[in-house]
FIKOLZA-1660 file (N, C-alpha, C; in steps of 0.1 Angstrom, whole numbers, plus 5000, padded with zeros to 4 digits):
% residues 85
   i   px   py   pz ch aa at
   1 5008 4986 5000  A  L  N
   1 5000 5000 4999  A  L CA
   1 5007 5013 5000  A  L  C
   2 5019 5013 5008  A  L  N
   2 5028 5022 5006  A  L CA
   2 5037 5029 4992  A  L  C
   3 5040 5017 4985  A  W  N
   3 5047 5016 4970  A  W CA
   3 5036 5025 4967  A  W  C
   4 5022 5020 4967  A  S  N
   4 5013 5024 4956  A  S CA
   4 5012 5040 4956  A  S  C
   5 5014 5047 4963  A  T  N
   5 5015 5063 4965  A  T CA
   5 5029 5066 4957  A  T  C
   6 5038 5059 4955  A  K  N
   6 5050 5064 4951  A  K CA
   6 5048 5058 4933  A  K  C
   7 5042 5045 4931  A  L  N
   7 5040 5044 4917  A  L CA
   7 5032 5052 4911  A  L  C
   8 5024 5058 4919  A  Y  N
   8 5015 5067 4911  A  Y CA
   8 5011 5080 4916  A  Y  C
   9 5023 5084 4915  A  P  N
   9 5025 5099 4925  A  P CA
   9 5011 5111 4924  A  P  C
  10 5007 5108 4909  A  I  N
  10 4998 5117 4906  A  I CA
  10 4982 5114 4910  A  I  C
  11 4979 5101 4909  A  R  N
  11 4971 5093 4914  A  R CA
  11 4970 5083 4925  A  R  C
  12 4975 5089 4934  A  A  N
  12 4975 5079 4948  A  A CA
  12 4965 5075 4951  A  A  C
  13 4951 5078 4949  A  A  N
  13 4943 5072 4952  A  A CA
  13 4940 5061 4943  A  A  C
  14 4938 5061 4932  A  F  N
  14 4942 5049 4924  A  F CA
  14 4949 5040 4926  A  F  C
  15 4961 5043 4927  A  G  N
  15 4971 5032 4935  A  G CA
  15 4966 5026 4947  A  G  C
  16 4962 5033 4960  A  V  N
  16 4957 5026 4969  A  V CA
  16 4943 5017 4966  A  V  C
  17 4937 5022 4958  A  G  N
  17 4922 5012 4955  A  G CA
  17 4929 5002 4946  A  G  C
  18 4936 5003 4937  A  L  N
  18 4943 4992 4932  A  L CA
  18 4949 4980 4939  A  L  C
  19 4958 4985 4947  A  S  N
  19 4960 4976 4961  A  S CA
  19 4950 4970 4967  A  S  C
  20 4940 4975 4974  A  F  N
  20 4931 4968 4980  A  F CA
  20 4923 4958 4972  A  F  C
  21 4917 4962 4960  A  F  N
  21 4914 4956 4950  A  F CA
  21 4919 4939 4946  A  F  C
  22 4934 4943 4944  A  T  N
  22 4941 4934 4945  A  T CA
  22 4949 4924 4959  A  T  C
  23 4940 4925 4968  A  V  N
  23 4942 4920 4979  A  V CA
  23 4929 4911 4983  A  V  C
  24 4917 4921 4979  A  A  N
  24 4904 4917 4978  A  A CA
  24 4905 4904 4968  A  A  C
  25 4905 4904 4956  A  A  N
  25 4905 4896 4945  A  A CA
  25 4914 4881 4949  A  A  C
  26 4926 4886 4954  A  G  N
  26 4935 4876 4958  A  G CA
  26 4928 4867 4968  A  G  C
  27 4921 4871 4979  A  Q  N
  27 4916 4867 4986  A  Q CA
  27 4902 4855 4985  A  Q  C
  28 4895 4864 4974  A  A  N
  28 4884 4857 4972  A  A CA
  28 4887 4843 4962  A  A  C
  29 4896 4847 4952  A  I  N
  29 4899 4834 4944  A  I CA
  29 4911 4825 4951  A  I  C
  30 4917 4827 4961  A  G  N
  30 4928 4819 4970  A  G CA
  30 4918 4811 4978  A  G  C
  31 4907 4818 4983  A  A  N
  31 4898 4810 4992  A  A CA
  31 4889 4799 4986  A  A  C
  32 4885 4803 4973  A  S  N
  32 4877 4792 4963  A  S CA
  32 4885 4782 4958  A  S  C
  33 4899 4785 4955  A  L  N
  33 4908 4775 4950  A  L CA
  33 4911 4765 4963  A  L  C
  34 4913 4773 4974  A  V  N
  34 4916 4762 4982  A  V CA
  34 4905 4752 4989  A  V  C
  35 4890 4760 4988  A  G  N
  35 4879 4751 4993  A  G CA
  35 4881 4739 4982  A  G  C
  36 4880 4742 4967  A  G  N
  36 4880 4728 4960  A  G CA
  36 4889 4722 4959  A  G  C
  37 4903 4723 4961  A  L  N
  37 4912 4712 4961  A  L CA
  37 4913 4708 4976  A  L  C
  38 4905 4713 4986  A  I  N
  38 4905 4703 4998  A  I CA
  38 4893 4692 4997  A  I  C
  39 4885 4696 4989  A  E  N
  39 4876 4685 4983  A  E CA
  39 4879 4672 4977  A  E  C
  40 4895 4675 4970  A  L  N
  40 4902 4668 4959  A  L CA
  40 4912 4660 4968  A  L  C
  41 4919 4669 4977  A  L  N
  41 4930 4663 4981  A  L CA
  41 4929 4663 4993  A  L  C
  42 4941 4655 5004  A  D  N
  42 4941 4657 5019  A  D CA
  42 4945 4672 5022  A  D  C
  43 4939 4676 5034  A  P  N
  43 4942 4692 5036  A  P CA
  43 4953 4695 5038  A  P  C
  44 4963 4687 5046  A  S  N
  44 4977 4690 5051  A  S CA
  44 4982 4692 5034  A  S  C
  45 4982 4686 5023  A  V  N
  45 4989 4688 5011  A  V CA
  45 4988 4700 5005  A  V  C
  46 4972 4706 5007  A  V  N
  46 4967 4716 5003  A  V CA
  46 4972 4729 5011  A  V  C
  47 4976 4728 5023  A  F  N
  47 4983 4735 5032  A  F CA
  47 4997 4737 5026  A  F  C
  48 5005 4727 5025  A  Y  N
  48 5016 4728 5021  A  Y CA
  48 5019 4732 5010  A  Y  C
  49 5012 4730 4999  A  L  N
  49 5010 4735 4985  A  L CA
  49 5010 4752 4985  A  L  C
  50 5003 4754 4992  A  F  N
  50 4998 4771 4995  A  F CA
  50 5009 4777 5003  A  F  C
  51 5015 4770 5012  A  A  N
  51 5028 4774 5020  A  A CA
  51 5038 4775 5013  A  A  C
  52 5040 4771 5004  A  A  N
  52 5057 4769 4995  A  A CA
  52 5049 4778 4985  A  A  C
  53 5038 4781 4979  A  V  N
  53 5034 4791 4969  A  V CA
  53 5037 4807 4976  A  V  C
  54 5034 4806 4989  A  A  N
  54 5040 4822 4995  A  A CA
  54 5054 4819 4996  A  A  C
  55 5058 4810 5003  A  V  N
  55 5073 4811 5003  A  V CA
  55 5082 4818 4989  A  V  C
  56 5079 4811 4978  A  L  N
  56 5083 4816 4967  A  L CA
  56 5079 4828 4966  A  L  C
  57 5067 4833 4966  A  G  N
  57 5062 4849 4964  A  G CA
  57 5071 4857 4971  A  G  C
  58 5074 4854 4985  A  A  N
  58 5084 4861 4994  A  A CA
  58 5095 4862 4989  A  A  C
  59 5102 4854 4984  A  T  N
  59 5115 4855 4980  A  T CA
  59 5118 4859 4965  A  T  C
  60 5109 4866 4959  A  R  N
  60 5110 4870 4946  A  R CA
  60 5110 4885 4947  A  R  C
  61 5120 4890 4938  A  Q  N
  61 5125 4902 4938  A  Q CA
  61 5115 4910 4930  A  Q  C
  62 5109 4923 4933  A  P  N
  62 5101 4932 4924  A  P CA
  62 5111 4935 4910  A  P  C
  63 5105 4932 4899  A  P  N
  63 5111 4940 4888  A  P CA
  63 5115 4954 4888  A  P  C
  64 5131 4954 4885  A  M  N
  64 5137 4971 4884  A  M CA
  64 5130 4982 4876  A  M  C
  65 5127 4993 4874  A  F  N
  65 5124 4999 4865  A  F CA
  65 5134 5010 4865  A  F  C
  66 5137 5016 4853  A  S  N
  66 5145 5028 4852  A  S CA
  66 5139 5040 4855  A  S  C
  67 5148 5049 4866  A  G  N
  67 5146 5061 4869  A  G CA
  67 5139 5059 4882  A  G  C
  68 5137 5069 4890  A  S  N
  68 5129 5065 4906  A  S CA
  68 5115 5072 4902  A  S  C
  69 5106 5065 4913  A  P  N
  69 5092 5071 4913  A  P CA
  69 5091 5086 4911  A  P  C
  70 5100 5096 4918  A  T  N
  70 5099 5108 4919  A  T CA
  70 5102 5113 4904  A  T  C
  71 5108 5105 4893  A  A  N
  71 5109 5112 4880  A  A CA
  71 5097 5111 4874  A  A  C
  72 5083 5102 4879  A  W  N
  72 5074 5098 4870  A  W CA
  72 5064 5112 4873  A  W  C
  73 5069 5120 4883  A  C  N
  73 5059 5131 4889  A  C CA
  73 5055 5141 4878  A  C  C
  74 5041 5143 4878  A  G  N
  74 5037 5151 4868  A  G CA
  74 5032 5141 4853  A  G  C
  75 5038 5134 4849  A  R  N
  75 5038 5127 4839  A  R CA
  75 5025 5121 4836  A  R  C
  76 5014 5123 4827  A  V  N
  76 5002 5120 4825  A  V CA
  76 5002 5119 4809  A  V  C
  77 5001 5104 4803  A  R  N
  77 5004 5105 4791  A  R CA
  77 5010 5110 4782  A  R  C
  78 5026 5111 4788  A  G  N
  78 5034 5118 4778  A  G CA
  78 5035 5132 4779  A  G  C
  79 5026 5139 4787  A  T  N
  79 5029 5154 4791  A  T CA
  79 5032 5158 4804  A  T  C
  80 5036 5169 4804  A  R  N
  80 5039 5169 4818  A  R CA
  80 5032 5184 4824  A  R  C
  81 5027 5179 4838  A  R  N
  81 5020 5187 4846  A  R CA
  81 5026 5188 4859  A  R  C
  82 5027 5199 4865  A  G  N
  82 5032 5199 4878  A  G CA
  82 5043 5192 4882  A  G  C
  83 5044 5193 4894  A  G  N
  83 5054 5186 4899  A  G CA
  83 5053 5180 4914  A  G  C
  84 5061 5175 4921  A  C  N
  84 5060 5160 4930  A  C CA
  84 5068 5174 4942  A  C  C
  85 5056 5172 4955  A  T  N
  85 5059 5176 4966  A  T CA
  85 5071 5166 4975  A  T  C
% end
């Protein structure tokens, strides 16, 4: 959530809203997926499977981007508007 304001400096509310939407969608999809898999597999197998996915996700480094988030300040569709504070 904190990085969303850096990634979208002009539209910070959009970044925060997108972050909350992503978390909510992940919870809904994950819960449905776990429920379906528990009916097919042993619950401990499903637990370990999702734990492995979580560990893999925690060890991945986000992709690097060129420039700093403050370099994007004021850029909207290729135009320059205002500056960052």
